[in-house]
VEXTIPA-8875 format. One line per 10 residues: number of its first residue (from 1); their letters; for each residue x, y, z negated of C-alpha. Coordinates in steps of 0.5 Angstrom, whole numbers, plus 500, padded with zeros to 3 digits. Each point is the difference from the previous one (the first is absolute). Example, Ala and Ser with C-alpha at 12.3 -4.5 7.8 and 13.67 -1.06 7.14 Angstrom:
2
1 = as = 525,491,484 ~ 502,507,502
END
This chain:
274
1 = mppkwlafht = 500,500,500 ~ 503,507,502 ~ 501,505,494 ~ 494,504,497 ~ 504,506,503 ~ 499,497,507 ~ 494,500,504 ~ 498,496,505 ~ 494,498,505 ~ 500,495,505
11 = gdapllvsfp = 496,502,506 ~ 498,496,507 ~ 502,505,505 ~ 507,500,503 ~ 502,507,496 ~ 504,501,494 ~ 500,507,496 ~ 505,501,495 ~ 500,505,495 ~ 507,501,497
21 = htgteippev = 500,507,497 ~ 493,501,497 ~ 501,497,493 ~ 501,505,494 ~ 502,494,494 ~ 506,501,497 ~ 503,494,495 ~ 501,503,493 ~ 508,499,500 ~ 500,504,507
31 = esqlvspwla = 496,505,497 ~ 504,501,494 ~ 506,503,504 ~ 496,505,504 ~ 500,507,500 ~ 492,500,501 ~ 496,495,502 ~ 496,505,504 ~ 506,501,504 ~ 501,493,501
41 = rkdadhwvdv = 493,499,503 ~ 500,507,504 ~ 502,497,507 ~ 495,494,500 ~ 496,499,506 ~ 494,502,496 ~ 493,497,502 ~ 503,497,506 ~ 497,493,498 ~ 493,503,499
51 = lydfarevga = 501,504,506 ~ 500,493,504 ~ 495,497,495 ~ 497,497,507 ~ 505,496,502 ~ 497,494,497 ~ 494,501,503 ~ 503,500,507 ~ 504,493,498 ~ 507,502,498
61 = stvrtalsrt = 504,497,495 ~ 503,505,495 ~ 506,501,496 ~ 501,505,494 ~ 505,501,495 ~ 497,504,494 ~ 507,502,498 ~ 503,507,501 ~ 505,501,505 ~ 505,503,495
71 = vidvnrdpsg = 500,493,497 ~ 502,497,506 ~ 499,502,507 ~ 498,494,504 ~ 500,503,507 ~ 508,501,499 ~ 505,496,503 ~ 502,496,494 ~ 508,501,502 ~ 498,507,498
81 = aslypgqttt = 502,503,507 ~ 497,506,502 ~ 494,499,506 ~ 501,507,502 ~ 508,501,500 ~ 501,508,499 ~ 494,501,498 ~ 497,501,492 ~ 497,494,498 ~ 499,496,493
91 = glcptdtfag = 503,494,499 ~ 498,493,497 ~ 499,503,493 ~ 499,507,501 ~ 503,505,495 ~ 497,506,502 ~ 494,502,503 ~ 498,502,508 ~ 501,508,497 ~ 507,498,497
101 = eplyeagrep = 498,500,493 ~ 504,495,495 ~ 495,494,498 ~ 505,497,495 ~ 503,503,494 ~ 507,501,500 ~ 504,494,500 ~ 494,495,500 ~ 500,499,508 ~ 499,493,502
111 = dateiarrhd = 507,497,501 ~ 502,494,505 ~ 498,495,495 ~ 493,503,498 ~ 499,501,508 ~ 501,493,501 ~ 495,498,494 ~ 495,504,503 ~ 501,497,507 ~ 499,493,498
121 = ayytpyhell = 494,502,495 ~ 496,505,505 ~ 503,500,507 ~ 501,493,501 ~ 492,498,498 ~ 497,505,505 ~ 504,498,506 ~ 499,493,498 ~ 493,501,501 ~ 501,504,506
131 = qfelqrlrak = 504,494,503 ~ 495,495,498 ~ 494,504,503 ~ 503,502,506 ~ 502,492,501 ~ 493,498,499 ~ 497,505,504 ~ 505,498,506 ~ 498,493,499 ~ 493,502,502
141 = hprivlydah = 501,505,505 ~ 504,501,506 ~ 501,507,498 ~ 500,504,494 ~ 501,507,498 ~ 503,502,493 ~ 498,507,499 ~ 503,504,494 ~ 496,506,497 ~ 503,506,497
151 = silsrvprlf = 499,507,499 ~ 504,506,498 ~ 499,508,498 ~ 499,504,506 ~ 506,504,498 ~ 507,497,497 ~ 505,505,502 ~ 506,496,497 ~ 498,494,505 ~ 497,504,506
161 = egelpqfnig = 499,507,503 ~ 493,503,500 ~ 493,496,500 ~ 500,493,502 ~ 495,498,505 ~ 494,496,497 ~ 502,494,504 ~ 507,497,500 ~ 500,493,503 ~ 507,496,499
171 = tnggvtcdpt = 502,495,505 ~ 508,501,499 ~ 500,503,507 ~ 495,495,503 ~ 504,493,498 ~ 495,498,495 ~ 494,499,504 ~ 497,499,507 ~ 499,507,503 ~ 493,498,501
181 = vtsavericd = 499,501,492 ~ 503,506,500 ~ 496,503,506 ~ 494,498,497 ~ 501,503,493 ~ 503,507,503 ~ 493,500,504 ~ 496,500,494 ~ 504,505,496 ~ 500,505,506
191 = atgmtrvtng = 493,499,501 ~ 499,503,493 ~ 503,507,502 ~ 505,499,494 ~ 507,500,501 ~ 504,494,501 ~ 507,498,502 ~ 503,493,501 ~ 507,498,498 ~ 501,507,497
201 = rfrggwitrh = 503,501,493 ~ 497,494,498 ~ 502,494,505 ~ 498,494,495 ~ 503,498,494 ~ 503,493,498 ~ 494,496,500 ~ 498,502,507 ~ 507,499,503 ~ 502,494,496
211 = yaqprngiha = 494,496,501 ~ 498,502,507 ~ 501,494,505 ~ 496,502,507 ~ 503,495,504 ~ 498,495,495 ~ 493,503,499 ~ 501,504,494 ~ 499,508,501 ~ 501,505,495
221 = iqmelamrgy = 498,507,500 ~ 501,505,494 ~ 495,506,499 ~ 502,506,496 ~ 494,505,499 ~ 500,507,497 ~ 496,500,494 ~ 497,507,502 ~ 495,495,504 ~ 497,497,494
231 = lrepdrfteq = 501,505,494 ~ 502,507,498 ~ 507,501,499 ~ 502,505,495 ~ 505,506,501 ~ 503,498,493 ~ 500,493,497 ~ 499,499,493 ~ 498,494,496 ~ 493,504,499
241 = nwpaplddli = 499,500,508 ~ 504,494,503 ~ 498,495,502 ~ 494,504,503 ~ 494,495,501 ~ 498,497,507 ~ 495,505,503 ~ 495,496,504 ~ 497,506,504 ~ 507,501,502
251 = aarlrialrd = 502,493,501 ~ 494,498,504 ~ 503,501,507 ~ 506,497,498 ~ 497,494,498 ~ 496,499,507 ~ 507,500,503 ~ 503,496,496 ~ 495,495,500 ~ 500,500,508
261 = iltacirfat = 508,499,499 ~ 499,494,496 ~ 495,497,505 ~ 504,502,506 ~ 506,496,497 ~ 496,494,499 ~ 497,500,507 ~ 507,500,503 ~ 502,494,496 ~ 494,497,502
271 = gktp = 501,501,508 ~ 495,505,500 ~ 501,507,503 ~ 501,505,495
END
């Protein structure tokens, strides 16, 4: 049985949706070393699993960790190598926020031994479950899609300039999935009238890059959403106003597009025209 912090749903469709960054739970032994538990939860992909709560209805399998990315980032190269050389990013066990704020009290940052412990305790179970479900689905279907679901604030000056497009599609330069999938997702995004970029600042993380095997029927795509599409981003972030609640009125148009996107992924995998 998976640990309690690892949520898993088995679907029948040839689609697996991964939620690696929506968690906010922090084990006590980690929390005691932090400057602020609120800072440690600040950069979560807040409400993304709720935003995609229809995934089960369309038949998708889902995997989600309830743990904060501060504990371990399951969408990073386990070797610690950067997925975006030359650009600011966070590591396997982040020590600062996206804004550069220290997460740990001075001298209490995780060392190599602690990182290895967290890798074995928290990183490995997530990926074992991903691998198991990908293999199960691939045994049932000639083609499957792994969809990695993310979000981030619209403006993070330390990570990128200006305002992020609403939809940020990542396929690592087109190598992680068939171009038919990418084109179908792009058309749905563009039909909303909201901004979209493919393989811009976010080109797909470790999950998308590592598990993609298009020639063997496993196609992977990452979607990074700007949070303004489903909540009101404050000008200044405090413990009182962040995370902001998911706003159903703001999110309504986005939800329709996301449902169409998951449906298009399934149609591709089943050999139907997206």
